[in-house]
Backbone as JSON, one array per atom type, in Angstrom:
{
  "sequence": "MPLALAVLWQAAAIWLDKQTVLPRLDAVAAVLLHPTEKILITGSLLENMAISLLRVILGFLLAVLTAVPLGLAMGYFKQVNRMVDSTVEMLRPIPPLAWVPLILAWLGIRGVPDVFPFLATSPVWSGIQFSTLIIIFIGAFFPILLNTIQGVRSIPREYIESARTLGAKGLPLLVKILIPASLPLIVTGLRIGLGIGWMCLVAAEMMPGSSSGLGYLIWYAYELLRADIIVAGMAAIGVIGFIMDRGFRWLEGKLFWGGMG",
  "N": [[-6.54, -14.5, -12.34], [-4.21, -14.04, -14.23], [-2.84, -16.38, -13.39], [-5.18, -18.28, -14.62], [-4.53, -17.5, -17.46], [-1.91, -18.42, -18.01], [-1.96, -21.11, -17.54], [-3.79, -21.84, -19.99], [-2.3, -20.65, -22.04], [-0.07, -22.5, -21.74], [-1.18, -24.81, -22.31], [-2.08, -24.92, -24.89], [0.32, -24.21, -26.31], [1.55, -26.74, -25.76], [-0.21, -28.19, -27.25], [-0.23, -27.21, -30.13], [2.31, -27.48, -30.56], [4.49, -26.01, -31.71], [7.14, -24.4, -31.59], [8.25, -22.64, -32.91], [5.44, -20.89, -33.54], [4.11, -20.76, -30.78], [5.54, -20.53, -28.46], [6.18, -22.22, -25.55], [5.86, -22.25, -21.98], [7.35, -22.55, -20.31], [9.85, -22.64, -21.84], [9.8, -19.93, -22.04], [10.28, -18.85, -19.82], [12.75, -19.93, -19.24], [14.63, -18.27, -20.17], [13.84, -15.85, -19.14], [14.66, -16.46, -16.65], [17.29, -16.21, -16.82], [18.83, -13.64, -17.03], [21.35, -12.65, -17.38], [22.78, -14.0, -19.23], [23.88, -14.18, -22.35], [22.17, -13.46, -25.38], [21.48, -14.69, -28.44], [23.06, -12.53, -30.53], [23.04, -9.88, -29.19], [24.02, -9.31, -26.95], [23.14, -9.82, -23.18], [19.9, -10.37, -21.72], [19.3, -8.54, -19.68], [21.28, -6.49, -20.29], [19.91, -5.32, -22.6], [17.66, -4.22, -21.16], [19.1, -2.3, -19.94], [19.88, -0.8, -21.53], [17.51, -0.02, -22.81], [16.34, 1.31, -20.76], [17.82, 3.42, -20.13], [17.55, 4.75, -22.31], [15.06, 5.93, -22.6], [14.67, 7.34, -20.07], [16.79, 9.55, -21.22], [15.24, 10.19, -23.18], [12.81, 10.85, -22.18], [13.35, 12.93, -19.89], [14.23, 14.92, -21.68], [11.89, 15.58, -22.53], [10.41, 16.59, -20.38], [12.21, 18.73, -19.39], [11.64, 20.38, -21.6], [8.45, 20.6, -21.89], [7.14, 21.11, -19.16], [8.28, 23.79, -18.69], [7.08, 25.39, -20.99], [4.62, 24.54, -20.79], [3.78, 26.18, -18.09], [4.07, 28.39, -19.18], [2.45, 28.78, -21.09], [0.28, 28.03, -19.75], [-0.04, 30.57, -17.85], [0.35, 32.76, -19.09], [-1.32, 34.71, -21.21], [-0.56, 35.19, -24.05], [1.67, 34.07, -24.65], [0.19, 31.79, -25.01], [-1.62, 32.07, -27.05], [0.23, 32.57, -29.08], [1.52, 29.85, -29.63], [-0.49, 27.87, -29.21], [-2.02, 26.84, -31.47], [-0.08, 25.86, -33.04], [0.83, 23.63, -31.67], [-1.55, 22.1, -31.17], [-2.04, 21.39, -33.96], [0.37, 19.7, -34.47], [-0.07, 17.72, -31.94], [-1.77, 15.54, -32.93], [-0.6, 14.08, -34.41], [0.8, 11.05, -35.18], [3.76, 9.6, -33.02], [5.52, 8.11, -34.16], [4.91, 8.39, -36.93], [6.88, 10.45, -37.42], [9.33, 8.93, -38.02], [10.42, 8.63, -40.46], [11.36, 11.01, -41.44], [12.72, 12.11, -39.17], [14.87, 10.39, -39.18], [15.78, 11.12, -41.84], [16.64, 13.16, -41.19], [18.27, 12.96, -39.06], [19.76, 10.96, -39.54], [21.52, 7.66, -38.5], [23.15, 8.54, -36.39], [25.02, 9.11, -33.19], [24.97, 9.23, -29.38], [27.93, 8.83, -29.46], [29.33, 10.16, -31.55], [29.2, 12.64, -30.84], [29.91, 12.85, -28.33], [33.3, 11.05, -28.74], [34.72, 9.77, -26.33], [32.7, 8.08, -25.27], [32.25, 5.33, -26.87], [33.55, 3.31, -26.79], [31.72, 2.72, -24.74], [29.49, 0.16, -23.89], [26.93, 0.62, -23.47], [26.37, 3.55, -23.66], [27.27, 3.81, -26.22], [25.05, 3.06, -27.95], [23.13, 4.57, -28.19], [21.16, 6.37, -30.14], [20.64, 9.24, -31.65], [18.05, 9.87, -33.13], [16.27, 7.72, -31.7], [15.74, 8.88, -29.25], [14.3, 11.17, -30.01], [12.21, 10.25, -30.75], [10.88, 9.23, -28.5], [10.92, 11.58, -27.48], [9.16, 13.11, -28.45], [6.77, 11.6, -27.97], [6.54, 11.16, -25.06], [5.89, 14.34, -24.57], [3.63, 15.74, -24.84], [1.62, 14.97, -23.46], [2.49, 15.75, -21.06], [2.86, 18.43, -21.52], [0.57, 19.45, -22.2], [-1.24, 18.37, -19.49], [0.4, 20.01, -17.93], [-0.28, 22.82, -18.54], [-3.14, 22.62, -18.01], [-3.27, 22.1, -15.15], [-2.29, 24.55, -14.21], [-3.96, 26.26, -14.96], [-6.2, 25.53, -13.59], [-5.86, 26.66, -11.13], [-7.15, 27.85, -8.54], [-8.18, 32.14, -9.2], [-8.03, 33.71, -7.45], [-5.89, 32.99, -5.63], [-3.52, 33.5, -7.03], [-4.52, 36.31, -7.38], [-3.9, 36.94, -5.03], [-1.58, 36.44, -3.95], [-0.22, 38.28, -5.81], [-0.88, 40.5, -4.23], [0.6, 40.67, -2.21], [2.94, 41.14, -2.92], [4.28, 38.94, -4.53], [5.94, 38.27, -7.18], [7.19, 36.97, -11.03], [9.84, 35.22, -10.49], [9.48, 34.31, -7.16], [6.82, 34.25, -7.72], [6.04, 32.14, -9.38], [7.53, 29.35, -8.04], [6.48, 29.41, -5.35], [3.4, 29.83, -5.89], [2.21, 28.9, -8.75], [3.84, 26.25, -9.56], [3.19, 24.57, -7.22], [0.84, 24.19, -6.98], [-0.28, 23.51, -9.36], [1.11, 20.91, -9.49], [-0.21, 18.2, -8.91], [-1.5, 17.45, -11.16], [0.5, 18.06, -13.23], [2.45, 15.76, -12.49], [0.72, 13.9, -13.06], [0.87, 14.06, -15.94], [3.05, 13.64, -16.18], [3.68, 10.81, -15.38], [1.78, 9.82, -17.53], [3.06, 10.74, -19.79], [5.95, 9.45, -19.57], [5.12, 6.37, -20.12], [3.85, 6.68, -22.26], [6.07, 7.32, -23.74], [7.78, 5.03, -23.19], [6.15, 3.01, -24.64], [6.79, 4.21, -27.24], [9.48, 3.93, -27.58], [10.34, 1.04, -28.03], [9.45, 0.52, -30.11], [10.61, 2.41, -31.48], [12.92, 1.12, -31.19], [13.27, -0.36, -32.85], [13.86, 0.82, -35.39], [16.12, 1.22, -38.62], [19.6, 1.06, -37.88], [19.54, 0.71, -35.07], [21.12, -1.62, -32.6], [20.8, -2.58, -30.47], [18.86, -3.06, -27.29], [15.44, -3.56, -25.76], [13.41, -3.65, -28.21], [14.82, -4.04, -30.25], [16.03, -6.78, -29.63], [13.91, -7.98, -29.89], [12.94, -7.62, -32.43], [15.1, -9.02, -34.21], [14.93, -11.33, -32.9], [12.59, -12.64, -33.71], [13.27, -12.4, -36.9], [14.76, -14.42, -36.36], [12.9, -16.6, -35.83], [12.88, -17.11, -33.14], [10.53, -17.38, -31.2], [10.29, -18.08, -28.41], [11.97, -15.94, -27.13], [11.01, -13.87, -28.11], [8.56, -13.45, -26.74], [9.64, -13.47, -24.04], [11.02, -11.17, -24.35], [8.85, -9.14, -24.48], [7.21, -9.69, -21.89], [9.47, -8.57, -20.5], [9.2, -6.06, -21.38], [6.66, -5.33, -20.34], [6.37, -5.98, -17.59], [8.75, -4.13, -16.73], [7.3, -1.68, -17.67], [4.81, -1.45, -16.15], [6.15, -1.6, -13.39], [7.1, 1.12, -13.78], [5.13, 2.56, -13.88], [3.62, 1.8, -11.28], [5.65, 3.03, -9.79], [5.21, 5.84, -10.14], [2.7, 6.13, -9.22], [3.12, 5.57, -6.61], [4.5, 7.55, -5.76], [2.56, 10.03, -6.15], [0.78, 9.3, -4.29], [2.58, 9.67, -2.08], [3.21, 12.25, -2.28], [0.39, 13.78, -2.08], [-1.46, 12.59, -0.67], [-0.37, 11.47, 1.09], [-0.23, 12.98, 3.51], [-3.05, 12.47, 4.74], [-6.17, 10.87, 5.87]],
  "CA": [[-6.82, -14.65, -13.82], [-2.95, -14.61, -15.0], [-2.46, -18.05, -13.53], [-5.52, -19.05, -15.95], [-3.98, -17.3, -18.64], [-0.77, -18.8, -18.41], [-2.26, -22.81, -18.17], [-4.13, -21.81, -21.15], [-1.16, -20.64, -22.58], [1.24, -23.47, -21.88], [-1.98, -26.23, -22.78], [-2.02, -24.33, -26.22], [1.71, -24.38, -26.77], [1.66, -28.01, -25.99], [-1.35, -28.83, -28.16], [0.09, -27.04, -30.98], [3.83, -27.99, -30.76], [5.21, -25.45, -32.76], [7.77, -23.31, -30.71], [8.36, -21.33, -33.45], [4.82, -19.91, -33.42], [3.77, -20.19, -29.86], [6.39, -20.8, -27.46], [5.92, -22.92, -24.23], [6.17, -20.75, -21.3], [9.19, -23.09, -19.65], [11.15, -22.08, -22.85], [10.14, -18.74, -21.91], [10.89, -18.92, -18.59], [14.21, -20.18, -19.19], [15.29, -16.58, -21.08], [14.08, -14.54, -18.18], [15.27, -16.5, -15.26], [18.74, -16.57, -16.88], [18.98, -12.42, -17.8], [22.63, -12.14, -17.48], [23.18, -14.64, -20.19], [23.93, -13.91, -23.9], [21.13, -13.64, -26.3], [21.81, -14.61, -30.07], [24.14, -11.68, -30.79], [22.37, -8.74, -29.05], [23.9, -9.1, -25.26], [21.82, -10.64, -22.42], [18.42, -9.39, -21.72], [19.33, -7.72, -18.12], [22.09, -5.72, -20.79], [18.94, -4.64, -23.56], [16.71, -3.94, -20.29], [19.64, -1.31, -18.96], [20.3, 0.26, -22.73], [16.19, 0.63, -23.54], [15.4, 2.09, -20.07], [18.23, 4.48, -20.23], [17.14, 5.85, -23.43], [13.49, 6.35, -22.33], [15.28, 8.09, -18.81], [17.14, 10.57, -21.5], [14.26, 11.26, -24.08], [11.58, 11.82, -20.6], [14.15, 13.89, -19.16], [14.04, 15.95, -22.51], [10.77, 16.34, -22.69], [10.12, 17.25, -18.92], [12.65, 19.72, -19.23], [10.7, 21.55, -22.51], [7.26, 20.6, -22.15], [7.41, 21.77, -18.07], [8.47, 25.46, -18.46], [6.5, 25.65, -22.03], [3.19, 24.47, -20.28], [3.7, 26.58, -17.2], [4.24, 30.03, -19.75], [1.08, 28.74, -21.89], [-0.98, 28.36, -18.8], [-0.01, 31.28, -17.25], [0.48, 34.06, -20.22], [-2.32, 34.32, -22.65], [-0.26, 35.83, -25.13], [2.3, 32.82, -25.23], [-0.9, 30.53, -25.56], [-2.41, 32.54, -28.14], [1.36, 32.27, -29.97], [1.59, 28.6, -29.45], [-1.34, 26.7, -29.21], [-2.37, 26.3, -32.5], [1.1, 25.06, -33.52], [0.51, 22.65, -30.7], [-2.38, 21.26, -31.75], [-1.79, 20.38, -35.2], [1.37, 18.46, -34.14], [-0.46, 16.91, -31.36], [-2.32, 14.39, -33.42], [0.5, 13.28, -35.62], [1.75, 9.89, -34.08], [5.38, 9.93, -32.77], [6.25, 7.08, -35.21], [5.05, 8.81, -37.88], [7.81, 11.2, -37.43], [10.35, 8.18, -37.79], [11.24, 8.52, -42.07], [11.9, 12.4, -41.26], [13.86, 12.03, -38.25], [16.1, 9.41, -39.95], [16.54, 11.97, -42.89], [17.68, 14.52, -40.51], [19.37, 12.81, -38.04], [20.19, 9.23, -39.78], [21.93, 6.95, -37.32], [23.79, 9.46, -35.19], [24.06, 8.69, -31.82], [25.87, 9.81, -28.56], [29.64, 8.75, -29.59], [29.49, 11.5, -32.6], [29.18, 13.83, -30.21], [31.24, 12.42, -27.19], [34.18, 10.4, -28.81], [35.19, 9.2, -25.72], [31.75, 7.07, -25.35], [32.12, 5.16, -28.24], [33.7, 2.06, -26.07], [30.91, 1.92, -24.04], [28.69, -0.76, -24.14], [25.39, 1.34, -23.12], [26.11, 4.81, -24.4], [27.39, 3.49, -27.9], [24.08, 2.0, -28.64], [22.24, 5.49, -27.82], [20.93, 7.22, -31.21], [19.39, 10.59, -31.6], [16.74, 9.41, -33.99], [15.73, 7.1, -30.99], [15.62, 9.84, -28.27], [13.7, 11.98, -30.62], [11.06, 9.65, -30.88], [10.55, 9.16, -27.1], [10.55, 13.25, -26.84], [7.81, 13.39, -28.86], [5.74, 10.7, -27.53], [5.92, 11.75, -23.85], [6.2, 15.58, -24.6], [2.37, 16.53, -25.57], [0.71, 14.57, -22.57], [3.32, 16.53, -20.41], [2.57, 20.01, -21.89], [-0.82, 19.52, -21.7], [-1.5, 18.81, -18.25], [1.2, 21.44, -17.07], [-1.24, 23.54, -18.89], [-4.34, 22.42, -17.47], [-2.81, 22.5, -14.24], [-1.78, 26.03, -13.8], [-5.65, 26.99, -15.58], [-7.11, 24.94, -12.4], [-5.38, 27.29, -9.89], [-7.96, 29.16, -8.64], [-7.29, 33.14, -9.58], [-7.88, 34.35, -6.09], [-4.56, 32.58, -5.2], [-2.64, 34.22, -7.62], [-4.14, 37.81, -7.09], [-3.7, 37.3, -3.25], [0.6, 36.45, -3.93], [0.38, 39.68, -6.12], [-1.25, 41.77, -3.78], [1.33, 40.52, -1.13], [4.04, 41.24, -3.92], [4.85, 38.11, -5.3], [5.88, 38.14, -8.9], [7.82, 36.68, -11.57], [10.31, 33.51, -9.96], [8.69, 33.73, -6.35], [5.2, 33.59, -7.43], [6.42, 30.77, -10.15], [8.18, 28.86, -7.37], [5.35, 29.2, -4.59], [2.05, 29.15, -6.34], [2.06, 28.18, -9.98], [4.42, 24.88, -9.22], [3.04, 23.64, -6.04], [-0.86, 24.17, -7.07], [-0.25, 22.79, -10.57], [2.03, 19.62, -9.08], [-0.89, 17.06, -9.03], [-1.68, 17.67, -12.53], [2.3, 17.99, -13.89], [2.68, 14.49, -11.91], [-0.16, 12.94, -13.81], [1.17, 14.39, -17.14], [4.45, 12.79, -16.39], [3.13, 9.67, -15.49], [1.18, 9.54, -18.74], [3.91, 10.47, -20.92], [6.38, 8.19, -19.22], [4.14, 5.51, -20.22], [3.71, 6.52, -23.82], [7.4, 7.29, -24.27], [8.07, 3.61, -23.15], [5.63, 2.35, -25.91], [7.37, 4.73, -28.24], [11.02, 3.57, -27.21], [10.07, -0.08, -28.03], [9.03, 0.65, -31.57], [11.98, 3.16, -32.03], [14.23, 0.65, -31.48], [13.34, -1.48, -34.79], [14.36, 1.33, -36.49], [17.61, 1.2, -39.16], [20.77, 1.93, -37.2], [19.53, 0.11, -33.72], [21.85, -2.38, -32.7], [20.65, -3.33, -28.77], [17.52, -2.57, -26.51], [14.35, -4.37, -25.99], [12.96, -3.56, -29.03], [15.85, -4.29, -31.28], [16.05, -7.93, -29.69], [12.71, -8.61, -30.5], [13.12, -7.93, -33.67], [16.4, -9.7, -34.23], [14.43, -13.04, -32.39], [11.63, -12.8, -34.86], [14.14, -12.67, -38.08], [15.43, -16.24, -36.23], [12.1, -17.37, -35.5], [12.55, -17.6, -31.85], [9.6, -16.78, -30.77], [10.53, -17.68, -26.92], [12.8, -14.78, -26.95], [9.94, -12.58, -28.44], [7.56, -13.42, -25.63], [10.2, -12.85, -23.12], [11.34, -9.45, -24.61], [7.78, -8.66, -24.08], [7.32, -9.92, -20.75], [10.27, -7.39, -19.43], [8.58, -4.81, -21.45], [5.52, -5.38, -19.88], [6.98, -5.54, -16.15], [9.35, -2.83, -16.42], [6.17, -0.23, -17.58], [4.27, -1.77, -14.75], [6.86, -0.86, -12.34], [7.38, 2.56, -13.78], [3.61, 3.01, -13.67], [3.31, 1.65, -10.13], [6.1, 4.34, -9.15], [4.59, 7.06, -10.14], [1.41, 5.96, -8.7], [3.14, 5.8, -5.24], [4.92, 8.83, -5.77], [1.67, 10.55, -6.73], [0.3, 9.08, -3.4], [3.37, 10.14, -0.88], [3.05, 13.68, -2.7], [-0.7, 14.56, -2.03], [-2.13, 11.95, -0.22], [0.18, 10.8, 2.38], [-0.98, 13.82, 5.2], [-4.55, 12.16, 4.79], [-6.27, 9.54, 6.78]],
  "C": [[-5.86, -14.59, -14.36], [-2.61, -16.07, -14.66], [-3.68, -18.65, -14.57], [-5.45, -18.54, -17.19], [-2.73, -18.21, -19.03], [-0.97, -20.45, -18.48], [-3.04, -22.66, -19.49], [-2.99, -21.63, -22.11], [-0.26, -21.89, -23.16], [0.43, -24.93, -22.4], [-1.96, -25.97, -24.51], [-0.85, -24.74, -26.93], [2.02, -25.64, -26.85], [0.81, -29.0, -27.12], [-0.88, -28.42, -29.96], [1.26, -27.51, -31.3], [4.65, -27.63, -31.84], [5.82, -23.82, -31.91], [7.78, -22.32, -31.57], [7.05, -20.14, -33.89], [3.89, -19.55, -32.16], [4.22, -21.07, -28.97], [5.98, -21.61, -26.07], [6.43, -22.14, -23.09], [6.94, -21.38, -20.54], [10.12, -22.76, -20.52], [11.3, -20.62, -22.44], [10.78, -17.95, -20.83], [12.26, -18.97, -18.36], [14.93, -18.98, -19.3], [15.37, -15.74, -19.76], [14.11, -15.35, -16.75], [16.97, -16.6, -15.34], [19.1, -14.69, -17.62], [20.27, -11.89, -17.73], [23.59, -12.94, -19.08], [23.05, -14.1, -21.47], [22.92, -14.32, -24.34], [21.28, -14.0, -27.68], [23.33, -13.73, -29.9], [23.96, -10.32, -30.27], [22.73, -8.99, -27.37], [22.8, -10.06, -24.57], [20.63, -9.49, -22.39], [18.81, -8.53, -20.58], [20.39, -6.47, -19.24], [20.85, -4.91, -22.0], [18.2, -4.04, -22.49], [17.32, -2.69, -20.36], [19.58, -0.19, -20.09], [18.57, 0.97, -22.92], [15.57, 1.36, -22.08], [16.5, 3.74, -19.69], [17.99, 5.53, -21.15], [16.0, 6.08, -23.12], [13.8, 7.17, -21.27], [15.52, 9.32, -19.85], [15.85, 10.97, -22.73], [12.97, 11.67, -22.88], [12.48, 13.01, -20.33], [13.89, 15.23, -20.14], [13.15, 16.42, -22.75], [9.71, 16.9, -21.18], [10.85, 18.24, -18.98], [12.02, 20.72, -20.39], [9.72, 21.57, -22.09], [6.56, 21.1, -20.5], [7.07, 23.68, -18.16], [7.25, 25.92, -19.83], [4.64, 25.46, -21.48], [2.96, 25.62, -19.31], [3.37, 28.02, -18.03], [2.74, 29.91, -20.69], [-0.14, 29.19, -20.82], [-1.24, 29.49, -18.22], [0.0, 32.6, -18.18], [-0.53, 33.73, -21.29], [-1.82, 34.82, -23.89], [0.4, 34.73, -25.71], [1.46, 31.52, -25.83], [-1.35, 31.01, -26.69], [-1.21, 32.05, -29.52], [1.59, 30.69, -30.48], [0.98, 27.61, -29.56], [-1.7, 26.37, -30.55], [-1.47, 25.23, -33.26], [1.07, 23.49, -32.98], [-0.16, 21.6, -30.99], [-2.47, 21.1, -32.83], [-0.65, 19.7, -35.13], [0.98, 17.54, -33.29], [-1.18, 15.88, -31.77], [-1.58, 13.53, -34.04], [1.41, 12.22, -34.63], [3.13, 9.78, -34.25], [5.95, 9.19, -34.12], [5.65, 7.46, -36.62], [6.17, 9.81, -38.81], [9.12, 10.47, -38.12], [11.34, 8.59, -39.61], [11.68, 9.82, -41.98], [12.85, 12.53, -40.02], [15.4, 11.42, -38.74], [16.46, 10.22, -41.07], [17.08, 12.85, -42.56], [18.63, 14.44, -40.01], [20.46, 11.42, -38.5], [20.42, 8.31, -38.46], [22.84, 7.14, -36.18], [23.62, 9.36, -34.31], [24.9, 9.37, -30.6], [27.41, 10.02, -28.62], [29.93, 9.66, -30.44], [29.85, 12.57, -32.06], [30.31, 13.87, -28.96], [31.87, 10.99, -27.63], [34.4, 9.42, -27.6], [34.0, 8.16, -25.1], [31.57, 5.81, -26.17], [32.86, 3.41, -27.92], [32.48, 1.53, -25.26], [29.95, 1.51, -24.31], [27.0, -0.02, -24.25], [25.48, 2.24, -24.07], [26.38, 5.02, -26.01], [26.03, 3.07, -28.59], [22.82, 3.46, -28.46], [22.26, 6.46, -29.24], [20.15, 8.94, -31.18], [18.29, 10.72, -31.81], [15.55, 9.01, -32.73], [14.94, 8.2, -29.49], [14.58, 11.09, -28.69], [12.23, 11.56, -30.25], [10.45, 9.79, -29.3], [10.25, 10.35, -26.46], [9.08, 13.26, -27.16], [6.66, 13.09, -28.28], [5.51, 11.3, -26.13], [5.88, 13.56, -24.02], [4.53, 16.36, -24.47], [1.54, 16.41, -24.42], [1.41, 15.5, -21.04], [2.87, 17.85, -20.51], [1.31, 19.99, -21.61], [-1.83, 19.45, -20.39], [-0.78, 19.54, -17.23], [-0.02, 22.7, -17.44], [-2.41, 23.76, -18.19], [-4.12, 22.79, -15.9], [-2.75, 24.33, -13.65], [-3.34, 26.57, -14.1], [-6.61, 26.35, -14.35], [-6.75, 25.65, -11.12], [-6.6, 28.36, -9.83], [-7.45, 30.93, -8.82], [-7.12, 33.79, -8.5], [-6.56, 34.14, -5.5], [-3.74, 33.33, -5.78], [-2.8, 35.77, -7.54], [-3.78, 38.15, -5.8], [-2.12, 37.37, -3.31], [0.45, 37.82, -4.61], [0.28, 40.33, -5.14], [-0.21, 41.8, -2.64], [2.76, 40.71, -1.69], [4.99, 40.03, -3.98], [4.7, 38.1, -6.65], [6.77, 37.39, -9.46], [8.65, 35.47, -10.53], [9.56, 33.6, -8.77], [7.19, 33.24, -6.66], [5.4, 32.3, -8.36], [6.69, 29.32, -8.99], [7.08, 28.41, -6.35], [4.21, 29.11, -4.75], [1.88, 28.47, -7.51], [2.7, 26.66, -10.12], [3.95, 24.39, -8.36], [1.52, 23.42, -6.63], [-0.96, 23.61, -8.31], [0.38, 21.2, -10.33], [1.37, 18.62, -9.55], [-1.16, 16.81, -10.24], [-0.41, 17.12, -13.52], [2.59, 16.26, -13.58], [2.09, 13.57, -12.78], [0.17, 12.49, -14.89], [2.55, 13.44, -17.33], [4.16, 11.67, -16.05], [2.75, 8.75, -16.93], [2.36, 9.58, -20.03], [4.95, 9.77, -20.73], [5.93, 6.77, -19.92], [4.26, 5.47, -21.83], [5.04, 6.64, -24.31], [8.05, 5.94, -24.28], [7.58, 2.76, -24.66], [6.44, 2.78, -27.25], [8.66, 3.94, -28.3], [11.09, 2.13, -27.92], [9.8, -0.28, -29.71], [10.2, 1.66, -32.31], [13.09, 2.58, -32.08], [13.97, -0.42, -32.36], [13.63, -0.7, -35.69], [15.63, 1.22, -37.0], [18.54, 2.16, -37.68], [20.99, 1.35, -35.48], [20.26, -1.13, -33.88], [21.48, -3.3, -30.64], [19.29, -2.41, -28.44], [16.57, -3.77, -26.71], [13.71, -4.91, -27.4], [13.49, -3.73, -30.42], [15.78, -5.9, -31.1], [15.02, -8.99, -30.16], [12.33, -9.09, -31.59], [13.71, -9.07, -34.47], [15.4, -11.61, -33.75], [13.44, -13.39, -33.7], [12.25, -12.96, -36.46], [14.56, -14.45, -37.61], [14.57, -16.96, -36.0], [12.05, -17.94, -33.9], [11.36, -16.72, -31.18], [9.85, -17.09, -28.89], [10.91, -16.27, -26.68], [11.95, -13.2, -27.02], [8.87, -12.14, -27.6], [8.6, -12.94, -24.5], [10.51, -11.37, -22.66], [10.05, -8.69, -24.19], [7.24, -8.76, -22.97], [8.25, -8.82, -19.95], [9.6, -6.09, -20.08], [7.36, -4.34, -20.6], [5.69, -4.47, -18.26], [7.52, -4.43, -15.81], [8.18, -1.41, -16.56], [5.29, -0.57, -16.59], [4.93, -1.22, -13.67], [7.16, 0.48, -12.0], [5.73, 3.41, -13.13], [3.65, 3.19, -12.16], [4.2, 2.47, -9.39], [5.93, 5.23, -9.43], [3.47, 7.29, -9.46], [1.78, 6.1, -6.99], [3.89, 7.26, -4.81], [3.68, 9.83, -5.68], [1.15, 10.43, -5.07], [1.02, 9.6, -2.12], [3.43, 11.54, -1.03], [1.65, 14.55, -2.05], [-2.13, 13.76, -1.72], [-1.55, 11.71, 1.32], [0.08, 11.73, 4.14], [-2.2, 13.42, 5.12], [-4.82, 11.08, 5.18], [-6.33, 9.96, 8.25]]
}
């Protein structure tokens, strides 16, 4: 199927003969096969990929460190769930990109070098804006949170009661019962959250103040009518997203199915 699609694309591009509308695959391949060469004024494809990956990893880790503890608390303590659940359910349906104007009003285009000036000369860290990280955080947060809550609630009550009878409480109960038993759903939430965070990242990189990353590269190429670079950027986004998803699926297999068979 991918080969048939490629053949149809190339045939249509040759027939149309408009590189600014439908680029030929050999032009796209020329960009992809030279990832270290500078593109336009945005750096190389590889540099933009690295910056995008760093942004999504930072935003994703922020979501993990926030959503997993909160999800464990909401899933286990009914009082915490009653206090927080209504707020979560009101905020969850709001698309992450709907927050863009407000986040820009709050944070502007400030980035990591504003807090750590010694990173201002770094070609990677100098392009990390807090607004972008927050958009990724919002996208990844809710899938991780909801799956963590469901993971705790799916634990049979007798497991928890048995552990309590044996004297487990507090941190030992959390480490030995709650986290291991809910881990399959937590990992699923992490996989979904990372995928959504990656999609939000590309759109967030098109916001004002961004000067690097795959999203910015695509938008800048659009302004210069370089459809070959646009498609190459889209291909890079798809490949990276595919690899990240497969990586989490492999991790799930190793953690939860490796001992079976």
